[in-house]
GUSEKE-439420 format. One record per residue (C-alpha): residue number from 1; residue in three letters; x, y, z. Coordinates in steps of 0.05 Angstrom, whole numbers. Example, Ala and Ser with C-alpha at 12.3 -4.5 7.8 and 13.67 -1.06 7.14 Angstrom:
<recs>
[rec 1, 'Ala', [246, -90, 156]]
[rec 2, 'Ser', [273, -21, 143]]
</recs>
This chain:
<recs>
[rec 1, 'Pro', [0, -2, 0]]
[rec 2, 'Asp', [22, 71, -12]]
[rec 3, 'Leu', [58, 109, 45]]
[rec 4, 'Phe', [16, 172, 29]]
[rec 5, 'Asp', [-56, 187, 20]]
[rec 6, 'Glu', [-79, 242, -36]]
[rec 7, 'Glu', [-64, 300, 8]]
[rec 8, 'Gly', [11, 276, 20]]
[rec 9, 'Asn', [-3, 255, 92]]
[rec 10, 'Met', [26, 192, 115]]
[rec 11, 'Arg', [-22, 132, 122]]
[rec 12, 'Lys', [-21, 86, 183]]
[rec 13, 'Arg', [27, 28, 158]]
[rec 14, 'Tyr', [2, -26, 208]]
[rec 15, 'Asp', [-56, -36, 253]]
[rec 16, 'Phe', [-10, -25, 316]]
[rec 17, 'Asp', [24, 40, 285]]
[rec 18, 'Asp', [4, 100, 328]]
[rec 19, 'Phe', [42, 151, 283]]
[rec 20, 'Asp', [-3, 212, 270]]
[rec 21, 'Pro', [29, 265, 226]]
[rec 22, 'Lys', [-22, 319, 250]]
[rec 23, 'Lys', [-3, 302, 323]]
[rec 24, 'Ala', [71, 301, 307]]
[rec 25, 'Ala', [68, 370, 267]]
[rec 26, 'Ala', [23, 400, 328]]
[rec 27, 'Lys', [76, 370, 375]]
[rec 28, 'Glu', [134, 405, 336]]
[rec 29, 'Asp', [100, 471, 335]]
[rec 30, 'Ala', [83, 467, 414]]
[rec 31, 'Ser', [155, 450, 426]]
[rec 32, 'Ser', [185, 513, 394]]
[rec 33, 'Leu', [148, 557, 446]]
[rec 34, 'Glu', [188, 560, 507]]
[rec 35, 'Asp', [140, 544, 559]]
[rec 36, 'Asp', [122, 476, 527]]
[rec 37, 'Ala', [196, 457, 511]]
[rec 38, 'Asn', [210, 426, 576]]
[rec 39, 'Glu', [142, 388, 582]]
[rec 40, 'Ser', [155, 366, 504]]
[rec 41, 'Lys', [224, 340, 518]]
[rec 42, 'Ala', [193, 294, 579]]
[rec 43, 'Thr', [140, 270, 540]]
[rec 44, 'Ser', [183, 251, 475]]
[rec 45, 'Gln', [227, 209, 516]]
[rec 46, 'Leu', [170, 162, 538]]
[rec 47, 'Pro', [161, 100, 494]]
[rec 48, 'Ser', [105, 103, 445]]
[rec 49, 'Arg', [45, 60, 449]]
[rec 50, 'Val', [78, 17, 394]]
[rec 51, 'Ala', [145, 11, 432]]
[rec 52, 'Leu', [104, -12, 498]]
[rec 53, 'Asp', [61, -61, 461]]
[rec 54, 'Ala', [129, -89, 430]]
[rec 55, 'Ile', [156, -91, 501]]
[rec 56, 'Ala', [92, -128, 526]]
[rec 57, 'Leu', [96, -177, 470]]
[rec 58, 'Ser', [166, -197, 477]]
[rec 59, 'Ser', [159, -208, 550]]
[rec 60, 'Arg', [101, -251, 536]]
[rec 61, 'Ile', [137, -293, 484]]
[rec 62, 'Gln', [195, -299, 537]]
[rec 63, 'Asn', [151, -318, 595]]
[rec 64, 'Asp', [114, -371, 549]]
[rec 65, 'Leu', [181, -399, 520]]
[rec 66, 'Glu', [208, -405, 592]]
[rec 67, 'Ala', [142, -444, 615]]
[rec 68, 'Val', [142, -496, 556]]
[rec 69, 'Val', [212, -507, 558]]
[rec 70, 'Met', [220, -514, 630]]
[rec 71, 'Asp', [164, -565, 632]]
[rec 72, 'Phe', [192, -601, 568]]
[rec 73, 'Val', [261, -611, 599]]
[rec 74, 'Lys', [235, -623, 667]]
[rec 75, 'His', [196, -682, 635]]
[rec 76, 'Phe', [252, -710, 602]]
[rec 77, 'Lys', [301, -707, 658]]
[rec 78, 'Glu', [249, -741, 700]]
[rec 79, 'Glu', [238, -793, 645]]
[rec 80, 'Thr', [313, -806, 626]]
[rec 81, 'Gly', [344, -794, 697]]
[rec 82, 'His', [401, -758, 666]]
[rec 83, 'Ser', [436, -706, 711]]
[rec 84, 'Asn', [471, -665, 651]]
[rec 85, 'Leu', [438, -623, 600]]
[rec 86, 'Cys', [461, -605, 529]]
[rec 87, 'Ile', [422, -553, 489]]
[rec 88, 'Ala', [423, -534, 416]]
[rec 89, 'Gly', [391, -498, 368]]
[rec 90, 'Gly', [369, -428, 365]]
[rec 91, 'Val', [330, -429, 433]]
[rec 92, 'Ala', [394, -446, 465]]
[rec 93, 'Leu', [421, -375, 455]]
[rec 94, 'Asn', [369, -351, 503]]
[rec 95, 'Ser', [412, -338, 568]]
[rec 96, 'Val', [357, -323, 609]]
[rec 97, 'Leu', [326, -392, 596]]
[rec 98, 'Asn', [389, -429, 604]]
[rec 99, 'Gly', [400, -395, 671]]
[rec 100, 'Arg', [337, -419, 693]]
[rec 101, 'Leu', [345, -490, 664]]
[rec 102, 'Ser', [413, -497, 700]]
[rec 103, 'Arg', [393, -468, 766]]
[rec 104, 'Glu', [318, -493, 777]]
[rec 105, 'Leu', [322, -560, 749]]
[rec 106, 'Gly', [379, -583, 786]]
[rec 107, 'Phe', [431, -611, 728]]
[rec 108, 'Glu', [498, -621, 750]]
[rec 109, 'Lys', [526, -595, 684]]
[rec 110, 'Thr', [494, -554, 634]]
[rec 111, 'Phe', [532, -548, 559]]
[rec 112, 'Ile', [512, -499, 503]]
[rec 113, 'Pro', [562, -500, 452]]
[rec 114, 'Pro', [582, -432, 427]]
[rec 115, 'Tyr', [547, -448, 358]]
[rec 116, 'Pro', [480, -476, 378]]
[rec 117, 'Gly', [444, -445, 321]]
[rec 118, 'Asp', [451, -455, 243]]
[rec 119, 'Asp', [521, -434, 250]]
[rec 120, 'Gly', [536, -500, 282]]
[rec 121, 'Ile', [516, -540, 223]]
[rec 122, 'Ala', [583, -522, 186]]
[rec 123, 'Val', [620, -539, 249]]
[rec 124, 'Gly', [585, -605, 259]]
[rec 125, 'Cys', [597, -623, 190]]
[rec 126, 'Cys', [671, -611, 193]]
[rec 127, 'Ala', [671, -652, 258]]
[rec 128, 'Tyr', [631, -708, 231]]
[rec 129, 'Gly', [681, -710, 168]]
[rec 130, 'Leu', [744, -711, 209]]
[rec 131, 'Phe', [725, -741, 275]]
[rec 132, 'Gly', [660, -781, 272]]
[rec 133, 'Asn', [670, -811, 203]]
[rec 134, 'Ser', [716, -864, 225]]
[rec 135, 'Asp', [683, -922, 188]]
[rec 136, 'Arg', [695, -890, 119]]
[rec 137, 'Asn', [766, -886, 132]]
[rec 138, 'Lys', [781, -958, 144]]
[rec 139, 'Gly', [796, -1000, 92]]
[rec 140, 'Glu', [849, -1023, 29]]
[rec 141, 'Gly', [891, -959, 12]]
[rec 142, 'Lys', [855, -916, 59]]
[rec 143, 'Thr', [887, -881, 118]]
[rec 144, 'Lys', [856, -849, 174]]
[rec 145, 'Val', [874, -777, 187]]
[rec 146, 'Asp', [868, -763, 262]]
[rec 147, 'Leu', [863, -691, 263]]
[rec 148, 'Trp', [817, -691, 321]]
[rec 149, 'Lys', [826, -743, 379]]
[rec 150, 'Gly', [760, -721, 415]]
[rec 151, 'Pro', [704, -669, 414]]
[rec 152, 'Leu', [719, -601, 399]]
[rec 153, 'Ser', [734, -553, 452]]
[rec 154, 'Pro', [680, -497, 454]]
[rec 155, 'Tyr', [737, -444, 451]]
[rec 156, 'Leu', [760, -477, 384]]
[rec 157, 'Gly', [833, -454, 399]]
[rec 158, 'Pro', [899, -500, 399]]
[rec 159, 'Met', [915, -532, 469]]
[rec 160, 'Pro', [982, -506, 488]]
[rec 161, 'Thr', [1032, -551, 529]]
[rec 162, 'Glu', [1059, -524, 596]]
[rec 163, 'Val', [1124, -514, 554]]
[rec 164, 'Glu', [1094, -473, 504]]
[rec 165, 'Met', [1061, -432, 555]]
[rec 166, 'Lys', [1122, -415, 593]]
[rec 167, 'Glu', [1160, -400, 527]]
[rec 168, 'Ala', [1099, -352, 509]]
[rec 169, 'Ile', [1105, -317, 572]]
[rec 170, 'Ala', [1182, -314, 569]]
[rec 171, 'Asp', [1173, -283, 500]]
[rec 172, 'Ala', [1125, -227, 529]]
[rec 173, 'Ala', [1170, -218, 587]]
[rec 174, 'Pro', [1184, -147, 569]]
[rec 175, 'Trp', [1111, -129, 572]]
[rec 176, 'Leu', [1090, -170, 634]]
[rec 177, 'Glu', [1096, -151, 702]]
[rec 178, 'Val', [1091, -221, 746]]
[rec 179, 'Glu', [1086, -214, 820]]
</recs>
């Protein structure tokens, strides 16, 4: 739909859109008057109805998500008897929910990979190809490339030895103060 009507006024874009060009113009005129300047500044800092509706909606979605996931995970914890939790997928990026799961359901360990969403697909494919696909690397004329000896660290960095750490500290000694 067109954003402007025949007279050049902005149309409502959505049912929840509370923008009124006439009120906005009147507000601008009022703010130019010295007496209304302070009041206009104070009211312009308040969230609009749209913003308040968005806040209420996001709060409701968060509360509903927490209720459903808490119930779901609690059910399967009781059913399986497992004391550790690993979460993946886009919802695993919800840190408020993760904190509740860990605190309130009494898991000994909770693991959320640093790539729980779609980005983890690429890492998972790589890990499967190099680490989890050992059957395809067996047979005549095939040699297994043992790049990873175990599951990936969530930090994905090298695991330095104690000697390597001491060498790195020695190399950086001119810039370090060790007490």
